[in-house]
MARSEVO-669470 format. One line per 2 residues: number of its first residue (from 1); their letters; for each residue x, y, z of C-alpha. Coordinates in pm, 1 decimal, always signed. Layout:
residues N
NUM = A = X:Y:Z | ...
end
This chain:
residues 354
1 = MV = -20942.1:-2089.8:+9299.3 | -21093.6:-1947.9:+9616.8
3 = KN = -21031.3:-1580.2:+9665.9 | -20821.6:-1501.4:+9970.7
5 = KN = -21011.6:-1254.8:+10190.8 | -20716.1:-1206.3:+10425.3
7 = ST = -20443.2:-1118.6:+10174.5 | -20290.1:-847.2:+10397.3
9 = FH = -20274.4:-1085.2:+10691.6 | -20125.6:-1353.2:+10466.1
11 = RI = -19852.6:-1124.6:+10332.6 | -19752.9:-1010.3:+10680.2
13 = AF = -19757.1:-1368.1:+10810.5 | -19536.2:-1478.1:+10520.1
15 = LA = -19296.1:-1189.8:+10579.4 | -19288.8:-1268.1:+10951.4
17 = TI = -19212.5:-1634.0:+10874.8 | -18913.1:-1534.9:+10662.1
19 = LA = -18798.6:-1296.3:+10934.7 | -18841.6:-1561.4:+11206.3
21 = FT = -18637.1:-1802.2:+10995.2 | -18368.2:-1535.1:+10962.6
23 = VV = -18371.0:-1468.0:+11337.4 | -18317.9:-1838.3:+11408.6
25 = IL = -18021.7:-1845.3:+11169.0 | -17874.6:-1528.3:+11320.7
27 = GA = -17918.1:-1677.2:+11667.8 | -17737.0:-1992.5:+11560.3
29 = YT = -17458.6:-1786.9:+11404.7 | -17421.6:-1578.8:+11720.6
31 = RL = -17414.5:-1886.9:+11942.9 | -17173.5:-2085.0:+11726.5
33 = KG = -16941.4:-1787.9:+11683.8 | -16913.2:-1766.7:+12061.6
35 = AG = -17075.6:-1422.7:+12063.4 | -17365.6:-1503.0:+12294.2
37 = LG = -17216.8:-1268.4:+12554.2 | -17086.7:-1019.4:+12297.4
39 = CP = -17296.2:-759.2:+12477.2 | -17292.6:-795.1:+12857.4
41 = DW = -17630.8:-626.6:+12901.2 | -17977.2:-635.4:+12744.4
43 = PG = -18148.6:-499.1:+12534.5 | -17868.4:-252.8:+12459.5
45 = CY = -17497.4:-313.8:+12426.1 | -17269.3:-174.1:+12698.5
47 = GQ = -17551.2:+61.4:+12796.4 | -17596.9:+189.5:+12441.0
49 = LS = -17841.9:+121.9:+12158.7 | -17562.3:+13.3:+11928.4
51 = VP = -17216.0:-135.6:+11956.3 | -16973.0:+130.8:+12089.0
53 = KT = -16759.6:+262.5:+11803.4 | -16605.9:+597.6:+11899.3
55 = AN = -16325.9:+633.2:+12150.6 | -16556.7:+808.7:+12397.8
57 = AI = -16827.1:+542.8:+12362.8 | -16575.0:+263.4:+12415.2
59 = AL = -16427.3:+440.2:+12717.4 | -16775.9:+472.9:+12869.3
61 = AQ = -16849.6:+107.0:+12794.7 | -16530.9:-3.6:+12968.1
63 = KL = -16615.2:+213.5:+13266.6 | -16956.7:+45.3:+13296.4
65 = YP = -16822.8:-307.1:+13232.2 | -16452.5:-308.7:+13328.5
67 = NQ = -16431.7:-689.4:+13324.6 | -16548.9:-729.2:+12964.6
69 = PV = -16353.5:-552.5:+12690.2 | -16550.0:-433.1:+12388.5
71 = EA = -16515.1:-686.6:+12105.3 | -16700.2:-551.4:+11804.0
73 = TK = -16665.1:-879.6:+11612.7 | -16872.0:-1049.1:+11883.6
75 = AW = -17098.1:-760.6:+11980.5 | -17226.4:-687.9:+11630.2
77 = PE = -17368.1:-1037.8:+11560.7 | -17555.9:-1018.6:+11891.5
79 = MV = -17697.7:-672.7:+11819.3 | -17796.9:-755.5:+11460.3
81 = HR = -17979.8:-1057.5:+11600.6 | -18162.5:-830.7:+11844.3
83 = YF = -18256.0:-577.3:+11574.9 | -18410.8:-849.4:+11360.0
85 = AG = -18586.6:-1000.0:+11662.3 | -18728.9:-658.4:+11754.8
87 = TL = -18868.0:-618.7:+11403.5 | -19026.5:-962.7:+11432.7
89 = VL = -19198.8:-852.8:+11753.5 | -19356.8:-560.8:+11566.7
91 = LI = -19483.7:-788.6:+11288.9 | -19637.8:-1032.5:+11537.3
93 = VT = -19807.0:-745.2:+11720.3 | -19943.8:-631.5:+11383.2
95 = LT = -20075.8:-981.3:+11312.3 | -20244.2:-987.9:+11653.7
97 = IL = -20414.0:-654.1:+11586.4 | -20531.5:-773.4:+11244.8
99 = GI = -20656.5:-1091.7:+11409.8 | -20865.0:-886.2:+11653.2
101 = VK = -21007.8:-673.6:+11372.9 | -21092.4:-982.2:+11160.8
103 = RK = -21164.7:-1226.1:+11442.1 | -21503.7:-1325.1:+11298.3
105 = TM = -21342.6:-1456.4:+10979.7 | -21002.2:-1557.9:+11116.2
107 = RQ = -21133.8:-1821.5:+11361.8 | -20844.0:-2047.3:+11459.0
109 = SY = -20586.7:-1809.5:+11311.6 | -20711.2:-1538.9:+11546.7
111 = KV = -20637.0:-1761.9:+11846.0 | -20293.7:-1852.5:+11713.5
113 = TW = -20197.1:-1484.5:+11692.9 | -20246.3:-1457.3:+12068.8
115 = VL = -20038.6:-1769.8:+12124.4 | -19769.3:-1612.5:+11906.1
117 = LG = -19782.8:-1290.1:+12104.9 | -19731.4:-1484.5:+12427.4
119 = CI = -19446.2:-1681.6:+12270.1 | -19263.7:-1372.4:+12145.4
121 = VF = -19288.5:-1204.7:+12486.1 | -19147.6:-1514.4:+12656.0
123 = QA = -18883.5:-1540.4:+12382.4 | -18772.7:-1184.7:+12459.8
125 = LL = -18738.1:-1281.4:+12826.4 | -18529.9:-1583.8:+12726.3
127 = GM = -18309.8:-1354.0:+12519.0 | -18254.0:-1134.4:+12823.9
129 = WT = -18189.9:-1433.6:+13052.4 | -17942.1:-1574.7:+12800.4
131 = VT = -17723.5:-1272.4:+12876.8 | -17801.6:-1212.7:+13244.3
133 = LK = -17767.6:-1582.4:+13333.3 | -17448.2:-1608.7:+13125.3
135 = LH = -17555.3:-1868.3:+12868.8 | -17726.1:-2104.6:+13112.6
137 = PL = -17779.1:-2419.7:+12898.1 | -18149.8:-2450.6:+12981.3
139 = VV = -18211.9:-2090.5:+12876.1 | -18002.1:-2119.1:+12558.6
141 = MG = -18178.6:-2438.3:+12456.3 | -18518.5:-2286.0:+12540.2
143 = HL = -18433.9:-1979.1:+12333.0 | -18359.2:-2199.0:+12031.9
145 = LG = -18679.8:-2400.0:+12074.8 | -18876.4:-2077.5:+12118.6
147 = GM = -18747.1:-1947.0:+11786.8 | -18834.4:-2273.1:+11613.2
149 = TI = -19183.9:-2268.6:+11769.0 | -19251.1:-1911.3:+11659.8
151 = AS = -19135.2:-1984.4:+11303.7 | -19357.0:-2295.2:+11293.2
153 = LL = -19666.7:-2110.0:+11414.8 | -19607.6:-1829.6:+11166.6
155 = WW = -19569.3:-2082.3:+10883.9 | -19895.9:-2250.0:+10985.8
157 = LT = -20068.0:-1907.3:+10979.1 | -19917.0:-1841.4:+10636.3
159 = LR = -20045.1:-2171.3:+10502.0 | -20390.7:-2121.6:+10648.7
161 = SG = -20434.0:-1761.9:+10533.9 | -20318.2:-1817.4:+10174.8
163 = NL = -20302.2:-2070.4:+9894.5 | -19932.8:-2156.5:+9897.6
165 = VT = -19983.9:-2532.2:+9895.4 | -20254.0:-2763.7:+9765.2
167 = SA = -20444.0:-2972.3:+10015.9 | -20463.7:-3350.2:+9987.9
169 = NH = -20773.0:-3562.0:+9945.5 | -20963.5:-3615.8:+10272.8
171 = TL = -20949.6:-3995.2:+10227.0 | -20586.6:-3978.5:+10340.6
173 = NY = -20677.5:-3858.0:+10689.1 | -20548.7:-4183.1:+10841.4
175 = LK = -20195.9:-4046.4:+10785.5 | -20253.8:-3758.6:+11030.8
177 = PF = -20134.2:-3936.4:+11347.9 | -19825.8:-4071.0:+11170.6
179 = LA = -19733.5:-3721.7:+11054.7 | -19801.7:-3582.5:+11402.4
181 = VG = -19561.7:-3841.2:+11546.7 | -19307.9:-3745.2:+11280.0
183 = IG = -19331.3:-3377.4:+11375.8 | -19286.4:-3476.1:+11740.6
185 = IV = -18977.5:-3682.6:+11659.6 | -18823.8:-3394.8:+11462.0
187 = AI = -18899.4:-3156.1:+11750.7 | -18728.7:-3388.9:+12000.0
189 = QI = -18426.8:-3416.1:+11771.4 | -18409.4:-3036.5:+11749.4
191 = FL = -18421.0:-3027.5:+12130.2 | -18129.2:-3272.9:+12144.9
193 = GG = -17938.0:-3065.3:+11891.5 | -18002.9:-2749.2:+12092.0
195 = WT = -17892.9:-2919.2:+12414.3 | -17577.8:-3042.5:+12237.7
197 = SA = -17494.0:-2691.4:+12123.0 | -17580.8:-2526.2:+12455.7
199 = NY = -17341.6:-2761.9:+12636.7 | -17062.2:-2732.3:+12377.4
201 = AS = -17078.9:-3104.9:+12303.5 | -17088.3:-3081.8:+11924.7
203 = IV = -16732.7:-3199.4:+11850.2 | -16656.1:-3407.4:+12158.2
205 = CP = -16665.6:-3718.2:+11936.5 | -16432.6:-3660.2:+11639.2
207 = DF = -16518.9:-3993.9:+11474.9 | -16843.7:-4107.3:+11312.0
209 = PF = -17059.8:-4305.0:+11363.7 | -16852.3:-4422.1:+11659.3
211 = CQ = -16732.5:-4222.0:+11957.4 | -16406.3:-4327.3:+12115.5
213 = NS = -16421.7:-4634.6:+11888.8 | -16754.1:-4744.8:+12038.4
215 = LF = -17120.9:-4705.8:+11959.6 | -17188.5:-4716.7:+12333.7
217 = PK = -16906.8:-4535.4:+12515.8 | -16914.1:-4453.5:+12885.2
219 = FD = -17222.3:-4246.5:+12973.1 | -17322.3:-4008.8:+13251.9
221 = FA = -17690.5:-3930.7:+13203.3 | -17731.1:-3767.6:+13546.2
223 = QA = -17487.9:-3488.8:+13463.5 | -17562.7:-3471.7:+13092.5
225 = FN = -17934.6:-3405.6:+13140.0 | -17925.4:-3208.5:+13461.9
227 = FL = -18134.9:-2911.0:+13353.4 | -18127.9:-2733.0:+13690.4
229 = RP = -17770.4:-2611.1:+13679.8 | -17647.7:-2349.1:+13931.0
231 = IG = -17723.9:-1986.1:+13851.1 | -17433.3:-1744.0:+13863.3
233 = LN = -17175.8:-1946.3:+13672.0 | -17047.4:-1838.8:+13331.6
235 = YQ = -17141.8:-2125.0:+13098.2 | -16961.2:-1996.1:+12790.2
237 = GG = -16746.9:-2280.1:+12661.8 | -16933.9:-2534.6:+12874.8
239 = VL = -16869.8:-2669.8:+13224.6 | -16944.9:-3041.5:+13180.5
241 = DA = -16674.0:-3305.4:+13177.2 | -16598.2:-3515.2:+12868.3
243 = TA = -16815.3:-3809.5:+12972.4 | -17127.0:-3594.6:+13010.9
245 = RV = -17063.9:-3425.0:+12676.8 | -17014.7:-3761.2:+12506.8
247 = TI = -17349.1:-3869.2:+12652.3 | -17524.9:-3567.2:+12504.9
249 = QM = -17357.8:-3606.2:+12166.7 | -17438.3:-3975.3:+12138.2
251 = CH = -17801.5:-3920.3:+12241.1 | -17820.9:-3665.4:+11960.0
253 = RY = -17683.2:-3926.9:+11718.5 | -17920.6:-4197.2:+11840.6
255 = GA = -18203.8:-3948.0:+11797.9 | -18085.3:-3874.7:+11445.2
257 = FI = -18098.0:-4245.9:+11360.6 | -18456.8:-4271.3:+11490.1
259 = TV = -18558.1:-3953.4:+11308.1 | -18405.5:-4060.2:+10976.8
261 = SY = -18553.1:-4410.8:+10999.0 | -18905.4:-4290.5:+11077.0
263 = II = -18916.9:-4016.2:+10815.0 | -18769.5:-4239.1:+10545.1
265 = LL = -19029.9:-4506.9:+10612.6 | -19312.9:-4254.8:+10614.7
267 = GF = -19181.6:-4065.0:+10311.9 | -19130.6:-4373.0:+10097.4
269 = YI = -19471.0:-4508.1:+10198.7 | -19630.5:-4191.2:+10062.1
271 = LF = -19413.3:-4195.7:+9749.5 | -19473.9:-4559.4:+9651.0
273 = SG = -19821.2:-4638.6:+9781.1 | -20013.1:-4473.0:+9500.3
275 = KT = -20123.7:-4175.0:+9707.9 | -20213.9:-3837.3:+9563.6
277 = SV = -19937.2:-3650.2:+9381.6 | -19991.8:-3353.5:+9612.6
279 = LK = -19851.3:-3544.9:+9908.1 | -19587.2:-3716.3:+9693.2
281 = NT = -19433.1:-3383.8:+9596.6 | -19412.8:-3265.9:+9955.6
283 = AG = -19287.6:-3604.1:+10078.6 | -19012.1:-3592.8:+9817.5
285 = MV = -18913.9:-3248.5:+9941.5 | -18906.1:-3376.8:+10301.9
287 = LL = -18675.7:-3664.4:+10204.4 | -18446.1:-3429.2:+10014.0
289 = IL = -18418.4:-3196.9:+10313.6 | -18361.4:-3494.9:+10542.1
291 = GT = -18076.3:-3623.2:+10326.3 | -17919.9:-3276.5:+10323.0
293 = QV = -17941.3:-3257.2:+10700.7 | -17771.4:-3593.8:+10749.3
295 = FL = -17492.7:-3489.6:+10511.8 | -17445.3:-3161.0:+10699.8
297 = GI = -17436.9:-3344.1:+11032.7 | -17152.6:-3565.9:+10912.1
299 = LN = -16971.1:-3263.9:+10767.9 | -16999.0:-3091.0:+11105.5
301 = IA = -16792.7:-3370.5:+11256.8 | -16548.7:-3397.8:+10965.4
303 = TS = -16479.6:-3021.1:+10964.9 | -16480.1:-2978.2:+11345.9
305 = LY = -16789.3:-2757.2:+11335.8 | -16691.1:-2527.9:+11048.2
307 = LP = -16909.1:-2220.9:+11108.3 | -17096.0:-2195.6:+10770.9
309 = IA = -17176.2:-2568.0:+10779.3 | -17287.3:-2557.5:+11142.8
311 = VT = -17517.4:-2258.9:+11079.4 | -17662.1:-2427.5:+10770.0
313 = HN = -17723.6:-2740.7:+10980.1 | -17945.3:-2531.4:+11210.4
315 = AV = -18127.0:-2373.4:+10915.8 | -18199.8:-2707.4:+10748.8
317 = AL = -18329.2:-2846.5:+11079.6 | -18590.6:-2571.5:+11078.8
319 = LL = -18664.9:-2638.9:+10710.4 | -18725.1:-3004.8:+10793.3
321 = LL = -18967.5:-2909.1:+11069.6 | -19155.7:-2666.2:+10844.4
323 = SM = -19175.3:-2920.1:+10561.3 | -19324.6:-3177.4:+10798.9
325 = IT = -19577.1:-2917.1:+10913.9 | -19660.8:-2850.9:+10548.8
327 = LR = -19720.7:-3220.6:+10490.2 | -19947.3:-3233.9:+10795.4
329 = YQ = -20132.9:-2917.3:+10693.6 | -20220.9:-3063.3:+10356.1
331 = LT = -20439.0:-3315.5:+10538.3 | -20609.3:-3053.8:+10755.6
333 = AP = -20679.5:-2778.6:+10503.3 | -21030.6:-2626.6:+10493.2
335 = AY = -21304.3:-2839.9:+10341.0 | -21347.1:-2621.3:+10032.9
337 = ER = -20981.5:-2682.0:+9942.9 | -21020.9:-3059.3:+9977.4
339 = IA = -21332.4:-3052.6:+9759.2 | -21145.2:-2854.6:+9491.7
341 = VA = -20861.0:-3104.9:+9497.5 | -21102.5:-3399.6:+9469.4
343 = KN = -21273.5:-3239.1:+9170.2 | -20940.4:-3162.7:+9007.6
345 = EA = -20819.1:-3522.4:+9053.2 | -21147.9:-3655.7:+8916.5
347 = FI = -21117.3:-3426.7:+8614.0 | -20760.1:-3539.4:+8546.5
349 = AG = -20861.8:-3904.6:+8583.1 | -21147.1:-3850.2:+8337.2
351 = EF = -20915.6:-3685.7:+8085.4 | -20670.1:-3975.3:+8096.4
353 = SS = -20942.1:-4241.2:+8080.3 | -21088.6:-4082.2:+7771.9
end
């Protein structure tokens, strides 16, 4: 086993990945609970660093924001989300500093830390605009994608700086473009899911797989995918009519069908084509996560977006993305890892042949 010279960086990257995953889940919980405007200002809450609790603090909050009563049940999820996000910022800054200090040995990882720093700054701006622009769908969807992107980059750094997974034999490099396409398809599906949630179109079709007894109901793509909505409106609860929401929901379902079909074909190809067991294990995990996600999607409809199920649906979507990235990473690991794997497979083959 190759000694990891960047163990501190690896541990922080791993911790930051877990925290980023948690932030995404907390963001989904806040959004689905209808608490996205639980605090009318940013980064505080009613002009304070915490949710107003005392009578004097609540009186001051109401004086500052007379049109929005203090609702602790909605304000606390928003503030907890912000506290976790602030901690994540500190960890990413730490990773960037470590990357600067070890830039001669970090190479690509050093560059990624700067990309992460830029992403987290922009993500903070999106968090502010989510409140100040009153849940504008483009901002809400961008905030979700930003969280997924940050978690993915942190996971890639974790994989590259440690030995969490075993790399595959380099003779399987021809699978790289297919896995890249798979990651792209999953990312597009996450975008469609985020757009569905941001426009409150999740339960507009109470039946499955049909909507209004049709696989192709009346559509309005112009309104459904109009990203440049007016600024100044309050978008909580959604402003689109039923036809536009049906369009968004059905596009999300069509995307799910494409995603499931592609990943199943790719996953079963890896499982049954005699490829290395390293990829087979990860491919099996991807298929398991995919099946769980489909089941959760159907449950979302059957339970009319029951909060724990809906939040888990968001979490498993991120797990699916990270598992696909893991599969792709195993074909791009450093050369010394691939050589070790090749030797190990040759040794095992020799043992069995003897």
